[in-house]
PyMOL commands that place a pseudoatom at each C-alpha (Angstrom):
pseudoatom trace, name=CA, resn=UNK, resi=1, chain=A, elem=C, hetatm=0, pos=[146.553, 163.609, 228.171]
pseudoatom trace, name=CA, resn=UNK, resi=2, chain=A, elem=C, hetatm=0, pos=[149.332, 162.302, 225.924]
pseudoatom trace, name=CA, resn=UNK, resi=3, chain=A, elem=C, hetatm=0, pos=[146.817, 160.613, 223.628]
pseudoatom trace, name=CA, resn=UNK, resi=4, chain=A, elem=C, hetatm=0, pos=[144.914, 163.896, 223.281]
pseudoatom trace, name=CA, resn=UNK, resi=5, chain=A, elem=C, hetatm=0, pos=[148.106, 165.745, 222.308]
pseudoatom trace, name=CA, resn=UNK, resi=6, chain=A, elem=C, hetatm=0, pos=[148.939, 163.030, 219.777]
pseudoatom trace, name=CA, resn=UNK, resi=7, chain=A, elem=C, hetatm=0, pos=[145.448, 163.228, 218.254]
pseudoatom trace, name=CA, resn=UNK, resi=8, chain=A, elem=C, hetatm=0, pos=[145.671, 167.024, 218.015]
pseudoatom trace, name=CA, resn=UNK, resi=9, chain=A, elem=C, hetatm=0, pos=[149.052, 166.781, 216.280]
pseudoatom trace, name=CA, resn=UNK, resi=10, chain=A, elem=C, hetatm=0, pos=[147.755, 164.274, 213.750]
pseudoatom trace, name=CA, resn=UNK, resi=11, chain=A, elem=C, hetatm=0, pos=[144.667, 166.420, 213.174]
pseudoatom trace, name=CA, resn=UNK, resi=12, chain=A, elem=C, hetatm=0, pos=[146.997, 169.299, 212.227]
pseudoatom trace, name=CA, resn=UNK, resi=13, chain=A, elem=C, hetatm=0, pos=[148.833, 166.979, 209.810]
pseudoatom trace, name=CA, resn=UNK, resi=14, chain=A, elem=C, hetatm=0, pos=[145.504, 165.948, 208.252]
pseudoatom trace, name=CA, resn=UNK, resi=15, chain=A, elem=C, hetatm=0, pos=[144.445, 169.594, 207.908]
pseudoatom trace, name=CA, resn=UNK, resi=16, chain=A, elem=C, hetatm=0, pos=[147.738, 170.467, 206.167]
pseudoatom trace, name=CA, resn=UNK, resi=17, chain=A, elem=C, hetatm=0, pos=[147.408, 167.449, 203.861]
pseudoatom trace, name=CA, resn=UNK, resi=18, chain=A, elem=C, hetatm=0, pos=[143.856, 168.464, 202.919]
pseudoatom trace, name=CA, resn=UNK, resi=19, chain=A, elem=C, hetatm=0, pos=[145.004, 172.033, 202.291]
pseudoatom trace, name=CA, resn=UNK, resi=20, chain=A, elem=C, hetatm=0, pos=[147.895, 170.880, 200.064]
pseudoatom trace, name=CA, resn=UNK, resi=21, chain=A, elem=C, hetatm=0, pos=[145.629, 168.524, 198.119]
pseudoatom trace, name=CA, resn=UNK, resi=22, chain=A, elem=C, hetatm=0, pos=[143.078, 171.285, 197.577]
pseudoatom trace, name=CA, resn=UNK, resi=23, chain=A, elem=C, hetatm=0, pos=[145.785, 173.718, 196.425]
pseudoatom trace, name=CA, resn=UNK, resi=24, chain=A, elem=C, hetatm=0, pos=[147.337, 171.227, 193.995]
pseudoatom trace, name=CA, resn=UNK, resi=25, chain=A, elem=C, hetatm=0, pos=[143.920, 170.212, 192.660]
pseudoatom trace, name=CA, resn=UNK, resi=26, chain=A, elem=C, hetatm=0, pos=[142.872, 173.847, 192.166]
pseudoatom trace, name=CA, resn=UNK, resi=27, chain=A, elem=C, hetatm=0, pos=[146.141, 174.750, 190.419]
pseudoatom trace, name=CA, resn=UNK, resi=28, chain=A, elem=C, hetatm=0, pos=[145.966, 171.786, 188.057]
pseudoatom trace, name=CA, resn=UNK, resi=29, chain=A, elem=C, hetatm=0, pos=[142.275, 172.319, 187.374]
pseudoatom trace, name=CA, resn=UNK, resi=30, chain=A, elem=C, hetatm=0, pos=[143.122, 175.897, 186.389]
pseudoatom trace, name=CA, resn=UNK, resi=31, chain=A, elem=C, hetatm=0, pos=[145.681, 174.545, 183.890]
pseudoatom trace, name=CA, resn=UNK, resi=32, chain=A, elem=C, hetatm=0, pos=[143.093, 172.148, 182.472]
pseudoatom trace, name=CA, resn=UNK, resi=33, chain=A, elem=C, hetatm=0, pos=[140.488, 174.925, 182.194]
pseudoatom trace, name=CA, resn=UNK, resi=34, chain=A, elem=C, hetatm=0, pos=[142.987, 177.287, 180.550]
pseudoatom trace, name=CA, resn=UNK, resi=35, chain=A, elem=C, hetatm=0, pos=[143.943, 174.639, 177.978]
pseudoatom trace, name=CA, resn=UNK, resi=36, chain=A, elem=C, hetatm=0, pos=[140.270, 173.849, 177.274]
pseudoatom trace, name=CA, resn=UNK, resi=37, chain=A, elem=C, hetatm=0, pos=[139.468, 177.566, 176.834]
pseudoatom trace, name=CA, resn=UNK, resi=38, chain=A, elem=C, hetatm=0, pos=[142.462, 178.044, 174.538]
pseudoatom trace, name=CA, resn=UNK, resi=39, chain=A, elem=C, hetatm=0, pos=[141.414, 175.032, 172.453]
pseudoatom trace, name=CA, resn=UNK, resi=40, chain=A, elem=C, hetatm=0, pos=[137.865, 176.381, 172.209]
pseudoatom trace, name=CA, resn=UNK, resi=41, chain=A, elem=C, hetatm=0, pos=[139.129, 179.840, 171.122]
pseudoatom trace, name=CA, resn=UNK, resi=42, chain=A, elem=C, hetatm=0, pos=[141.380, 178.328, 168.469]
pseudoatom trace, name=CA, resn=UNK, resi=43, chain=A, elem=C, hetatm=0, pos=[138.575, 176.158, 167.097]
pseudoatom trace, name=CA, resn=UNK, resi=44, chain=A, elem=C, hetatm=0, pos=[136.194, 179.154, 167.067]
pseudoatom trace, name=CA, resn=UNK, resi=45, chain=A, elem=C, hetatm=0, pos=[138.777, 181.118, 165.069]
pseudoatom trace, name=CA, resn=UNK, resi=46, chain=A, elem=C, hetatm=0, pos=[138.960, 178.274, 162.552]
pseudoatom trace, name=CA, resn=UNK, resi=47, chain=A, elem=C, hetatm=0, pos=[142.388, 177.056, 163.570]
pseudoatom trace, name=CA, resn=UNK, resi=48, chain=A, elem=C, hetatm=0, pos=[143.418, 173.684, 164.850]
pseudoatom trace, name=CA, resn=UNK, resi=49, chain=A, elem=C, hetatm=0, pos=[143.265, 172.940, 168.540]
pseudoatom trace, name=CA, resn=UNK, resi=50, chain=A, elem=C, hetatm=0, pos=[145.646, 174.678, 170.948]
pseudoatom trace, name=CA, resn=UNK, resi=51, chain=A, elem=C, hetatm=0, pos=[149.327, 174.141, 170.389]
pseudoatom trace, name=CA, resn=UNK, resi=52, chain=A, elem=C, hetatm=0, pos=[151.375, 172.132, 172.839]
pseudoatom trace, name=CA, resn=UNK, resi=53, chain=A, elem=C, hetatm=0, pos=[150.865, 168.963, 174.721]
pseudoatom trace, name=CA, resn=UNK, resi=54, chain=A, elem=C, hetatm=0, pos=[147.588, 168.786, 176.648]
pseudoatom trace, name=CA, resn=UNK, resi=55, chain=A, elem=C, hetatm=0, pos=[147.935, 168.722, 180.444]
pseudoatom trace, name=CA, resn=UNK, resi=56, chain=A, elem=C, hetatm=0, pos=[147.760, 165.403, 182.253]
pseudoatom trace, name=CA, resn=UNK, resi=57, chain=A, elem=C, hetatm=0, pos=[144.273, 164.474, 183.484]
pseudoatom trace, name=CA, resn=UNK, resi=58, chain=A, elem=C, hetatm=0, pos=[143.567, 165.309, 187.114]
pseudoatom trace, name=CA, resn=UNK, resi=59, chain=A, elem=C, hetatm=0, pos=[143.396, 161.623, 188.153]
pseudoatom trace, name=CA, resn=UNK, resi=60, chain=A, elem=C, hetatm=0, pos=[146.854, 160.903, 186.678]
pseudoatom trace, name=CA, resn=UNK, resi=61, chain=A, elem=C, hetatm=0, pos=[148.745, 163.966, 187.947]
pseudoatom trace, name=CA, resn=UNK, resi=62, chain=A, elem=C, hetatm=0, pos=[151.620, 162.616, 190.047]
pseudoatom trace, name=CA, resn=UNK, resi=63, chain=A, elem=C, hetatm=0, pos=[151.592, 165.415, 192.606]
pseudoatom trace, name=CA, resn=UNK, resi=64, chain=A, elem=C, hetatm=0, pos=[147.884, 164.977, 193.217]
pseudoatom trace, name=CA, resn=UNK, resi=65, chain=A, elem=C, hetatm=0, pos=[148.156, 161.174, 193.469]
pseudoatom trace, name=CA, resn=UNK, resi=66, chain=A, elem=C, hetatm=0, pos=[150.949, 161.602, 196.039]
pseudoatom trace, name=CA, resn=UNK, resi=67, chain=A, elem=C, hetatm=0, pos=[148.954, 164.158, 198.019]
pseudoatom trace, name=CA, resn=UNK, resi=68, chain=A, elem=C, hetatm=0, pos=[145.929, 161.853, 198.070]
pseudoatom trace, name=CA, resn=UNK, resi=69, chain=A, elem=C, hetatm=0, pos=[148.090, 158.986, 199.337]
pseudoatom trace, name=CA, resn=UNK, resi=70, chain=A, elem=C, hetatm=0, pos=[149.623, 161.261, 202.000]
pseudoatom trace, name=CA, resn=UNK, resi=71, chain=A, elem=C, hetatm=0, pos=[146.142, 162.341, 203.111]
pseudoatom trace, name=CA, resn=UNK, resi=72, chain=A, elem=C, hetatm=0, pos=[144.963, 158.714, 203.244]
pseudoatom trace, name=CA, resn=UNK, resi=73, chain=A, elem=C, hetatm=0, pos=[147.950, 157.731, 205.432]
pseudoatom trace, name=CA, resn=UNK, resi=74, chain=A, elem=C, hetatm=0, pos=[147.350, 160.702, 207.729]
pseudoatom trace, name=CA, resn=UNK, resi=75, chain=A, elem=C, hetatm=0, pos=[143.677, 159.777, 208.073]
pseudoatom trace, name=CA, resn=UNK, resi=76, chain=A, elem=C, hetatm=0, pos=[144.663, 156.180, 208.939]
pseudoatom trace, name=CA, resn=UNK, resi=77, chain=A, elem=C, hetatm=0, pos=[147.069, 157.420, 211.625]
pseudoatom trace, name=CA, resn=UNK, resi=78, chain=A, elem=C, hetatm=0, pos=[144.363, 159.715, 212.980]
pseudoatom trace, name=CA, resn=UNK, resi=79, chain=A, elem=C, hetatm=0, pos=[141.918, 156.816, 213.194]
pseudoatom trace, name=CA, resn=UNK, resi=80, chain=A, elem=C, hetatm=0, pos=[144.522, 154.686, 214.996]
pseudoatom trace, name=CA, resn=UNK, resi=81, chain=A, elem=C, hetatm=0, pos=[145.266, 157.535, 217.427]
pseudoatom trace, name=CA, resn=UNK, resi=82, chain=A, elem=C, hetatm=0, pos=[141.588, 158.108, 218.168]
pseudoatom trace, name=CA, resn=UNK, resi=83, chain=A, elem=C, hetatm=0, pos=[140.866, 154.385, 218.599]
pseudoatom trace, name=CA, resn=UNK, resi=84, chain=A, elem=C, hetatm=0, pos=[144.092, 152.762, 219.805]
pseudoatom trace, name=CA, resn=UNK, resi=85, chain=A, elem=C, hetatm=0, pos=[144.295, 149.008, 220.060]
pseudoatom trace, name=CA, resn=UNK, resi=86, chain=A, elem=C, hetatm=0, pos=[144.448, 148.015, 223.700]
pseudoatom trace, name=CA, resn=UNK, resi=87, chain=A, elem=C, hetatm=0, pos=[147.863, 146.724, 224.741]
pseudoatom trace, name=CA, resn=UNK, resi=88, chain=A, elem=C, hetatm=0, pos=[147.871, 143.480, 226.674]
pseudoatom trace, name=CA, resn=UNK, resi=89, chain=A, elem=C, hetatm=0, pos=[148.528, 143.716, 230.393]
pseudoatom trace, name=CA, resn=UNK, resi=90, chain=A, elem=C, hetatm=0, pos=[151.587, 142.187, 232.041]
pseudoatom trace, name=CA, resn=UNK, resi=91, chain=A, elem=C, hetatm=0, pos=[149.473, 139.330, 233.358]
pseudoatom trace, name=CA, resn=UNK, resi=92, chain=A, elem=C, hetatm=0, pos=[147.812, 138.612, 230.009]
pseudoatom trace, name=CA, resn=UNK, resi=93, chain=A, elem=C, hetatm=0, pos=[148.213, 135.062, 228.762]
pseudoatom trace, name=CA, resn=UNK, resi=94, chain=A, elem=C, hetatm=0, pos=[147.743, 133.999, 225.183]
pseudoatom trace, name=CA, resn=UNK, resi=95, chain=A, elem=C, hetatm=0, pos=[149.043, 130.459, 225.480]
pseudoatom trace, name=CA, resn=UNK, resi=96, chain=A, elem=C, hetatm=0, pos=[147.246, 127.839, 227.516]
pseudoatom trace, name=CA, resn=UNK, resi=97, chain=A, elem=C, hetatm=0, pos=[149.901, 125.234, 226.699]
pseudoatom trace, name=CA, resn=UNK, resi=98, chain=A, elem=C, hetatm=0, pos=[152.749, 127.383, 228.113]
pseudoatom trace, name=CA, resn=UNK, resi=99, chain=A, elem=C, hetatm=0, pos=[151.370, 129.602, 230.867]
pseudoatom trace, name=CA, resn=UNK, resi=100, chain=A, elem=C, hetatm=0, pos=[154.865, 130.717, 231.998]
pseudoatom trace, name=CA, resn=UNK, resi=101, chain=A, elem=C, hetatm=0, pos=[155.516, 132.565, 228.740]
pseudoatom trace, name=CA, resn=UNK, resi=102, chain=A, elem=C, hetatm=0, pos=[154.495, 136.158, 228.326]
pseudoatom trace, name=CA, resn=UNK, resi=103, chain=A, elem=C, hetatm=0, pos=[153.356, 138.550, 225.614]
pseudoatom trace, name=CA, resn=UNK, resi=104, chain=A, elem=C, hetatm=0, pos=[156.347, 140.684, 224.626]
pseudoatom trace, name=CA, resn=UNK, resi=105, chain=A, elem=C, hetatm=0, pos=[156.717, 143.574, 222.244]
pseudoatom trace, name=CA, resn=UNK, resi=106, chain=A, elem=C, hetatm=0, pos=[158.402, 142.406, 219.040]
pseudoatom trace, name=CA, resn=UNK, resi=107, chain=A, elem=C, hetatm=0, pos=[160.985, 144.258, 216.934]
pseudoatom trace, name=CA, resn=UNK, resi=108, chain=A, elem=C, hetatm=0, pos=[158.556, 144.984, 214.112]
pseudoatom trace, name=CA, resn=UNK, resi=109, chain=A, elem=C, hetatm=0, pos=[155.636, 146.035, 216.271]
pseudoatom trace, name=CA, resn=UNK, resi=110, chain=A, elem=C, hetatm=0, pos=[152.926, 143.854, 217.651]
pseudoatom trace, name=CA, resn=UNK, resi=111, chain=A, elem=C, hetatm=0, pos=[153.323, 141.240, 220.352]
pseudoatom trace, name=CA, resn=UNK, resi=112, chain=A, elem=C, hetatm=0, pos=[154.821, 137.761, 220.510]
pseudoatom trace, name=CA, resn=UNK, resi=113, chain=A, elem=C, hetatm=0, pos=[154.176, 135.036, 223.038]
pseudoatom trace, name=CA, resn=UNK, resi=114, chain=A, elem=C, hetatm=0, pos=[157.505, 133.836, 224.343]
pseudoatom trace, name=CA, resn=UNK, resi=115, chain=A, elem=C, hetatm=0, pos=[160.585, 134.296, 226.480]
pseudoatom trace, name=CA, resn=UNK, resi=116, chain=A, elem=C, hetatm=0, pos=[163.744, 136.385, 226.539]
pseudoatom trace, name=CA, resn=UNK, resi=117, chain=A, elem=C, hetatm=0, pos=[166.828, 134.153, 226.294]
pseudoatom trace, name=CA, resn=UNK, resi=118, chain=A, elem=C, hetatm=0, pos=[170.104, 135.162, 227.972]
pseudoatom trace, name=CA, resn=UNK, resi=119, chain=A, elem=C, hetatm=0, pos=[173.346, 133.293, 227.224]
pseudoatom trace, name=CA, resn=UNK, resi=120, chain=A, elem=C, hetatm=0, pos=[176.863, 133.776, 228.583]
pseudoatom trace, name=CA, resn=UNK, resi=121, chain=A, elem=C, hetatm=0, pos=[179.646, 131.992, 226.697]
pseudoatom trace, name=CA, resn=UNK, resi=122, chain=A, elem=C, hetatm=0, pos=[183.452, 132.024, 226.614]
pseudoatom trace, name=CA, resn=UNK, resi=123, chain=A, elem=C, hetatm=0, pos=[185.500, 132.730, 223.498]
pseudoatom trace, name=CA, resn=UNK, resi=124, chain=A, elem=C, hetatm=0, pos=[185.860, 129.018, 222.908]
pseudoatom trace, name=CA, resn=UNK, resi=125, chain=A, elem=C, hetatm=0, pos=[182.051, 128.891, 222.629]
pseudoatom trace, name=CA, resn=UNK, resi=126, chain=A, elem=C, hetatm=0, pos=[181.709, 127.139, 225.934]
pseudoatom trace, name=CA, resn=UNK, resi=127, chain=A, elem=C, hetatm=0, pos=[178.305, 127.972, 227.414]
pseudoatom trace, name=CA, resn=UNK, resi=128, chain=A, elem=C, hetatm=0, pos=[178.730, 129.241, 230.950]
pseudoatom trace, name=CA, resn=UNK, resi=129, chain=A, elem=C, hetatm=0, pos=[175.143, 130.219, 231.744]
pseudoatom trace, name=CA, resn=UNK, resi=130, chain=A, elem=C, hetatm=0, pos=[171.778, 130.022, 229.992]
pseudoatom trace, name=CA, resn=UNK, resi=131, chain=A, elem=C, hetatm=0, pos=[168.533, 131.424, 231.349]
pseudoatom trace, name=CA, resn=UNK, resi=132, chain=A, elem=C, hetatm=0, pos=[165.053, 132.136, 230.104]
pseudoatom trace, name=CA, resn=UNK, resi=133, chain=A, elem=C, hetatm=0, pos=[163.072, 134.986, 231.558]
pseudoatom trace, name=CA, resn=UNK, resi=134, chain=A, elem=C, hetatm=0, pos=[159.662, 136.443, 230.942]
pseudoatom trace, name=CA, resn=UNK, resi=135, chain=A, elem=C, hetatm=0, pos=[160.886, 140.048, 231.165]
pseudoatom trace, name=CA, resn=UNK, resi=136, chain=A, elem=C, hetatm=0, pos=[161.497, 141.653, 227.747]
pseudoatom trace, name=CA, resn=UNK, resi=137, chain=A, elem=C, hetatm=0, pos=[164.154, 144.030, 229.145]
pseudoatom trace, name=CA, resn=UNK, resi=138, chain=A, elem=C, hetatm=0, pos=[167.763, 142.786, 228.992]
pseudoatom trace, name=CA, resn=UNK, resi=139, chain=A, elem=C, hetatm=0, pos=[169.035, 145.281, 231.552]
pseudoatom trace, name=CA, resn=UNK, resi=140, chain=A, elem=C, hetatm=0, pos=[167.428, 143.410, 234.429]
pseudoatom trace, name=CA, resn=UNK, resi=141, chain=A, elem=C, hetatm=0, pos=[169.202, 140.196, 233.423]
pseudoatom trace, name=CA, resn=UNK, resi=142, chain=A, elem=C, hetatm=0, pos=[172.826, 141.394, 233.680]
pseudoatom trace, name=CA, resn=UNK, resi=143, chain=A, elem=C, hetatm=0, pos=[173.459, 140.991, 237.418]
pseudoatom trace, name=CA, resn=UNK, resi=144, chain=A, elem=C, hetatm=0, pos=[171.678, 137.616, 237.732]
pseudoatom trace, name=CA, resn=UNK, resi=145, chain=A, elem=C, hetatm=0, pos=[173.565, 136.302, 234.691]
pseudoatom trace, name=CA, resn=UNK, resi=146, chain=A, elem=C, hetatm=0, pos=[176.934, 137.382, 236.157]
pseudoatom trace, name=CA, resn=UNK, resi=147, chain=A, elem=C, hetatm=0, pos=[176.087, 135.636, 239.441]
pseudoatom trace, name=CA, resn=UNK, resi=148, chain=A, elem=C, hetatm=0, pos=[174.937, 132.508, 237.621]
pseudoatom trace, name=CA, resn=UNK, resi=149, chain=A, elem=C, hetatm=0, pos=[178.124, 132.500, 235.548]
pseudoatom trace, name=CA, resn=UNK, resi=150, chain=A, elem=C, hetatm=0, pos=[180.281, 132.805, 238.682]
pseudoatom trace, name=CA, resn=UNK, resi=151, chain=A, elem=C, hetatm=0, pos=[178.356, 130.003, 240.383]
pseudoatom trace, name=CA, resn=UNK, resi=152, chain=A, elem=C, hetatm=0, pos=[178.599, 127.711, 237.347]
pseudoatom trace, name=CA, resn=UNK, resi=153, chain=A, elem=C, hetatm=0, pos=[182.337, 128.375, 237.002]
pseudoatom trace, name=CA, resn=UNK, resi=154, chain=A, elem=C, hetatm=0, pos=[182.915, 127.503, 240.677]
pseudoatom trace, name=CA, resn=UNK, resi=155, chain=A, elem=C, hetatm=0, pos=[180.807, 124.365, 240.334]
pseudoatom trace, name=CA, resn=UNK, resi=156, chain=A, elem=C, hetatm=0, pos=[182.775, 123.278, 237.241]
pseudoatom trace, name=CA, resn=UNK, resi=157, chain=A, elem=C, hetatm=0, pos=[186.125, 124.012, 238.913]
pseudoatom trace, name=CA, resn=UNK, resi=158, chain=A, elem=C, hetatm=0, pos=[187.096, 126.766, 236.483]
pseudoatom trace, name=CA, resn=UNK, resi=159, chain=A, elem=C, hetatm=0, pos=[189.524, 129.010, 238.354]
pseudoatom trace, name=CA, resn=UNK, resi=160, chain=A, elem=C, hetatm=0, pos=[190.654, 131.192, 235.465]
pseudoatom trace, name=CA, resn=UNK, resi=161, chain=A, elem=C, hetatm=0, pos=[189.080, 134.598, 234.971]
pseudoatom trace, name=CA, resn=UNK, resi=162, chain=A, elem=C, hetatm=0, pos=[186.436, 134.602, 232.288]
pseudoatom trace, name=CA, resn=UNK, resi=163, chain=A, elem=C, hetatm=0, pos=[187.086, 137.337, 229.730]
pseudoatom trace, name=CA, resn=UNK, resi=164, chain=A, elem=C, hetatm=0, pos=[184.726, 138.821, 227.188]
for i in range(1, 164): cmd.bond("trace and resi %d" % i, "trace and resi %d" % (i + 1))
show_as sticks, trace
zoom trace
């Protein structure tokens, strides 16, 4: 359902981009035709070509180049929405040498094979607890890390309160 709504939204964006490109192309083509007709009239009357700088060719017009690029990007997004890449499942393994690691979503998109590292340290840079987990969410690691820190402090004989 959500994918269908996304595709419909992108289809509307593509339609608007096509409409804008057609409008800009038509408007600029009219300028080119008007200049060509004016030049032809002036030459027929025995004068030099039309006064003024000739309009930029259609292929070099900045607005049209931008609209074409916008349409191309919209078409790429539409293709990606219609044919999404399958996301790996939670049990998917990409590393035979480290089967405990997991595919995790990276910051810049895509997936990385690895772990999520959690560290608790004191202000004096003394490490109180270090754990690796295969869950990409940090929220699930807070309570276990606090318990591990308390246990490690008791085992080390640290009686002072640990402050952030």
